[in-house]
N, C-alpha and C positions, 0 to 999 in steps of 0.2 A: 514211946520213947520221947523224952524231953530233950531239947537241944541245949546242951551245956557248953558255954563258951569258956575259953581260957580267960584268966583274970584281966589281961590287958587288951583283949580282943575288942571289947566294946569301945574302949578309949581310942584305940587305933582306928576303928571304923568311924567314929565321930570326927576325929582329926582329919582323916582322909576325905570325908564328906565336906568338911569345912574348907579344906585346902582346895578341893575341886570347885566349890562355889566361888572362892576368892580368885582362883586362877581363870575362871571362865566369865567372871563378872566384868561388865563394861562400865560400871558405875564410876563416875569421876573421870572418864576418858576425855570428854570434851574439855574439862577444866585443865587437864594436863596438856592437851594439845594447844589450848589458848596460851598457857604459860610458856610452852616451848616457842610458839610463834612470836610471842611478845619478847622473849629473851633474844631471839634471832633478830627481830626488828631493832631492838636497842643496840645490839652489837653492830648491826649494819649502820645505824645512825652515828654511832661513835666513830666508826671507820670513816664515814663521809665527813664528819666534823674534822677529824685529824687530817684528811687529805685536803679539804677545802680551806683549812686555815694555814696551810703552808704558803710561803711567799710566792713561789713559782706559779702555783695553781691560781692564787688570787690575782696575780698579774695577768695571766692568760684570760681569766674570766672578765677582768676589767677591760682588757683590750677588745674582747669579743662583744661585750655590752656596748662599749664606746663605738665600735664600728657598726653595730646594728642600729644604734640611735642616730648615727650620722649618715646612714644609708638613705633615709627618707628625706 
């Protein structure tokens, strides 16, 4: 007896095998992790720039620096 497959069976099998390889592959994971970490660092830097450029925070930092320099 020969095994006869239905017409779309082989295509479904190949697609399922390809999907499995793609879903379990870790290729490119390090690049994606670096991209996410870089994006988070840029967002944090933008937040710090926004906070530190405000007048209140700038005044507090200048008074802290002045008192630290005049302490010695």
